[in-house]
C-alpha positions in Angstrom: -78.6 -23.3 164.5 -80.5 -26.3 163.0 -78.4 -28.8 161.0 -78.2 -28.5 157.3 -80.4 -31.2 155.9 -80.2 -32.9 152.5 -83.3 -31.0 151.5 -81.8 -27.6 152.4 -78.6 -28.6 150.6 -80.6 -29.1 147.5 -82.1 -25.7 147.8 -78.7 -24.1 148.3 -77.1 -25.9 145.4 -80.0 -25.1 143.1 -79.2 -21.4 143.7 -75.4 -21.6 143.9 -75.4 -23.3 140.4 -76.6 -20.1 138.8 -73.0 -18.7 139.1 -71.2 -18.4 135.8 -68.4 -20.9 134.7 -66.1 -21.0 131.7 -68.0 -22.2 128.7 -70.8 -23.1 131.2 -68.9 -26.3 131.9 -70.0 -26.3 135.6 -67.0 -28.1 137.3 -68.2 -27.6 140.9 -69.8 -30.3 143.0 -70.9 -30.1 146.7 -70.8 -32.6 149.5 -72.6 -32.4 152.9 -70.3 -33.1 155.8 -70.9 -33.4 159.6 -71.3 -30.4 161.9 -72.8 -28.1 159.4 -69.9 -28.2 157.0 -69.9 -28.4 153.2 -67.1 -29.4 150.9 -66.6 -27.6 147.6 -65.6 -30.4 145.2 -63.8 -30.2 141.9 -65.0 -32.7 139.3 -61.6 -33.1 137.6 -63.2 -34.7 134.6 -64.9 -31.4 133.6 -62.3 -29.3 131.8 -61.7 -27.2 128.8 -57.9 -27.9 128.5 -57.3 -26.0 125.2 -59.1 -22.8 126.2 -57.9 -23.1 129.8 -54.6 -25.0 129.7 -53.5 -24.0 133.2 -56.9 -24.6 134.9 -57.0 -21.0 136.0 -60.5 -20.4 134.6 -61.8 -23.6 136.2 -60.6 -22.4 139.6 -62.2 -19.0 138.9 -65.4 -20.8 138.1 -65.2 -22.6 141.5 -64.7 -19.2 143.1 -67.9 -18.0 141.5 -69.7 -21.1 142.7 -68.4 -20.4 146.2 -69.8 -16.9 146.1 -73.0 -18.4 144.7 -73.2 -20.6 147.8 -72.5 -17.7 150.1 -75.4 -15.7 148.5 -77.7 -18.7 148.7 -76.9 -19.1 152.4 -77.3 -15.4 153.0 -80.8 -15.5 151.6 -81.7 -18.1 154.3 -80.1 -16.2 157.2 -76.9 -18.3 157.1 -73.3 -17.5 156.4 -69.9 -19.1 155.8 -68.2 -18.5 159.2 -64.9 -20.2 158.3 -63.3 -21.5 155.1 -60.5 -24.2 155.3 -58.5 -24.6 152.1 -57.2 -28.1 151.5 -57.0 -30.2 148.3 -58.2 -33.6 149.4 -58.8 -36.4 146.8 -62.1 -38.1 147.3 -62.0 -40.4 144.3 -60.1 -40.6 141.0 -62.5 -37.9 139.6 -63.4 -35.8 142.7 -61.2 -33.5 144.8 -62.4 -31.4 147.7 -60.9 -27.9 147.4 -62.1 -26.4 150.6 -64.5 -26.9 153.5 -67.1 -24.4 154.5 -68.4 -24.2 158.1 -71.9 -22.7 158.2 -73.3 -20.6 160.9 -75.9 -17.9 161.6 -75.8 -15.1 159.0 -76.0 -11.3 158.9 -78.0 -8.7 157.0 -79.4 -9.6 153.6 -76.8 -9.1 150.8 -77.9 -6.2 148.5 -77.1 -8.4 145.4 -79.6 -11.2 146.2 -82.2 -9.8 143.8 -79.8 -9.9 140.9 -78.9 -13.6 141.3 -81.9 -15.0 139.3 -81.7 -12.1 136.8 -78.1 -12.2 135.8 -77.3 -13.7 132.4 -75.0 -13.2 129.5 -76.5 -10.8 127.0 -74.9 -11.8 123.7 -77.1 -9.6 121.4 -76.7 -6.0 120.5 -77.2 -3.2 123.0 -79.8 -0.4 122.6 -78.6 3.1 122.0 -79.3 5.0 125.2 -78.7 8.5 126.5 -79.3 7.8 130.1 -76.7 5.1 130.8 -74.1 7.5 132.2 -75.4 7.7 135.8 -75.8 3.9 136.1 -72.3 3.4 134.7 -70.8 6.0 137.0 -72.5 4.4 140.0 -71.3 1.0 139.0 -67.7 2.1 138.3 -67.5 3.7 141.8 -68.6 0.5 143.6 -65.2 -1.2 143.9 -61.5 -1.0 143.1 -60.1 -2.9 140.2 -62.9 -1.8 137.8 -62.1 0.4 134.8 -65.1 1.6 132.8 -64.3 2.8 129.2 -67.1 4.9 127.7 -65.4 6.8 124.9 -67.2 5.8 121.6 -64.0 5.8 119.5 -62.2 3.6 122.1 -65.1 1.2 122.2 -65.1 0.9 118.4 -61.4 0.2 118.5 -61.8 -2.4 121.3 -64.5 -4.1 119.2 -62.0 -4.6 116.4 -59.4 -5.9 118.9 -62.0 -8.3 120.3 -62.6 -9.9 116.9 -58.9 -10.2 116.2 -58.3 -11.8 119.6 -61.2 -14.3 119.3 -60.2 -15.2 115.8 -56.6 -15.8 116.8 -57.8 -18.6 119.1 -60.5 -19.9 116.7 -57.9 -20.5 114.1 -56.5 -23.3 116.2 -57.9 -26.7 115.2 -57.9 -28.0 118.7 -59.6 -24.9 120.1 -62.4 -25.1 117.5 -62.9 -28.8 118.3 -63.1 -28.1 122.0 -65.4 -25.2 121.5 -67.7 -27.2 119.3 -67.8 -30.0 122.0 -69.2 -27.4 124.4 -71.7 -25.8 121.9 -75.2 -27.1 121.8 -76.4 -25.6 118.5 -79.5 -27.8 118.2 -82.3 -28.2 120.7 -82.1 -31.9 120.0 -78.7 -32.1 121.7 -79.1 -34.2 124.8 -77.4 -31.6 127.0 -79.1 -28.6 125.4 -80.8 -27.5 128.7 -78.0 -28.6 131.0 -74.5 -27.2 130.2 -72.3 -25.7 127.6 -73.3 -22.9 125.2 -76.6 -23.5 123.5 -78.0 -21.4 120.7 -80.5 -19.6 123.1 -77.6 -18.6 125.4 -75.6 -17.5 122.3 -78.6 -15.4 121.1 -78.7 -17.3 117.8 -81.7 -18.3 115.7 -81.8 -21.7 113.9 -80.2 -20.3 110.7 -77.4 -18.6 112.6 -76.7 -21.8 114.6 -76.5 -23.8 111.5 -74.2 -21.2 109.9 -71.9 -21.3 113.0 -71.7 -25.1 112.8 -70.7 -24.9 109.2 -68.1 -22.0 109.7 -66.5 -23.7 112.8 -66.7 -27.1 111.3 -65.0 -28.8 108.3 -65.4 -25.7 106.0 -63.3 -23.5 108.3 -59.9 -23.9 106.5 -61.5 -23.1 103.1 -63.5 -20.1 104.4 -60.4 -18.9 106.2 -58.2 -19.2 103.1 -60.6 -17.0 101.2 -60.8 -14.5 104.0 -64.5 -15.2 104.8 -64.3 -16.9 108.2 -63.3 -13.9 110.2 -66.2 -11.8 108.8 -68.7 -14.6 109.4 -67.7 -14.9 113.0 -67.4 -11.2 113.8 -69.0 -9.8 116.9 -67.8 -6.3 116.1 -71.3 -4.8 115.7 -72.4 -6.2 119.1 -69.3 -5.0 120.9 -69.5 -1.5 119.2 -73.1 -1.1 120.4 -72.0 -1.4 124.1 -72.5 1.6 126.4 -69.1 0.7 128.0 -66.3 -1.7 128.0 -65.5 -2.8 131.6 -62.1 -4.1 132.6 -62.2 -6.5 135.6 -58.8 -6.4 137.4 -57.5 -8.1 140.5 -54.2 -8.3 142.3 -51.6 -10.5 140.6 -51.1 -12.7 143.7 -54.7 -13.3 144.4 -56.0 -16.9 144.5 -58.3 -17.6 141.5 -61.0 -18.8 144.0 -61.1 -15.3 145.4 -61.0 -13.8 141.9 -64.0 -15.9 141.0 -65.9 -14.6 144.0 -65.3 -11.0 143.0 -66.0 -11.7 139.3 -69.5 -13.0 140.2 -70.2 -10.1 142.4 -69.1 -7.6 139.8 -71.4 -9.2 137.2 -74.3 -9.0 139.8 -73.5 -5.4 140.4 -73.8 -4.7 136.7 -77.3 -6.2 136.8 -78.1 -4.2 140.0 -77.2 -1.0 138.1 -79.9 -1.9 135.5 -77.5 -3.1 132.8 -76.6 -6.3 131.1 -73.2 -7.7 130.3 -71.3 -10.3 128.2 -67.7 -11.3 128.9 -65.1 -10.9 126.1 -62.6 -13.3 127.6 -60.4 -13.5 124.5 -59.3 -9.9 125.1 -57.9 -10.8 128.5 -56.5 -14.1 127.4 -54.6 -12.7 124.4 -51.3 -11.2 125.7 -51.0 -8.5 123.1 -54.6 -7.2 123.5 -54.4 -7.6 127.2 -51.4 -5.2 127.2 -53.2 -2.7 124.9 -56.2 -2.6 127.2 -54.1 -2.2 130.3 -52.4 0.8 128.7 -55.7 2.2 127.4 -57.4 1.8 130.9 -54.3 2.9 132.8 -54.4 -0.3 134.8 -51.9 -0.3 137.7 -48.8 -2.5 137.7 -50.0 -4.5 140.7 -53.3 -5.5 139.0 -53.9 -8.3 136.5 -56.5 -7.8 133.8 -58.6 -10.9 134.4 -61.6 -10.4 132.1 -63.5 -7.8 130.0 -67.2 -7.1 129.7 -69.2 -5.3 127.1 -72.0 -3.6 129.0 -75.2 -1.8 128.1 -79.0 -2.1 127.9 -80.3 -5.0 125.8 -81.9 -4.1 122.5 -85.0 -6.1 123.3 -86.7 -7.6 126.4 -85.4 -11.1 127.3 -86.4 -13.2 130.2 -83.3 -14.7 131.9 -82.8 -18.4 131.4 -80.2 -20.5 133.1 -79.1 -23.8 131.5 -77.7 -25.8 134.4 -77.1 -29.4 135.4 -79.7 -31.1 137.6 -79.1 -30.6 141.3 -78.6 -34.3 141.9 -75.6 -34.3 139.5 -74.0 -31.5 141.6 -74.3 -33.2 145.0 -71.7 -36.0 145.5 
């Protein structure tokens, strides 16, 4: 095959960067090596240490980016023919996590069409009577997926989700870090590049201003009077979902591999004609993680990694992806 050129690398990275990452922090960088090899590089300065103290979610994010690169290669008739795992420091800020050798590819991946469409839908879902077949097809696609469709159970999970999220938001350090990654005004210099902006959060200008107030200096007062939880509640949105999807993987699985499967599951949701939003707090909270495992009858050998609310958006919304420039991602 022809060598991978810098121009082709830019095309590949432009597509691979559409993969999701925790808080949209985008920790993955890429380096072109000799002999049609690429290095997946961790930018160690890009972290969310309060929300992700062990770095597990960052590694899952790298795994999603790895799958994104695999899909970008597949679209061009190429494939990762070998993957060498090796943590190799490149600089004080950059560490190569693995090396990909690229070769000729196989048949087109059926998920390619979903790559540009996939997005987090953080609004309410439309009531629908015809979601059952799509949900059934999706749930049958792979092991480790539990699809909860009972309306009473979804309503209860919506309450759990609010409690789980608020238990984290009550931490001062957590709120500060979250606010650091939120871009609640279009005037923010990184509004279109990374983090969680108000478009991605499905907020209008008033809601974004309110979020800034509630999560900012007034939070202790609002919490003391019992108002903060109600103002931050997502219960109505979660309750409107057609299903709650539990994403589970084997306990011993490397987070890089988990990230690859996570991205593919999200793309499969899109392929089924549905939209999704992660409710990571439910998986991160030990108590509610255990409740969901019991409710979903998750096997002992599986870890509940994340939770999605899934359904059909209540209004049409063209997908938008807020990502760092390609040049920032090639090192």
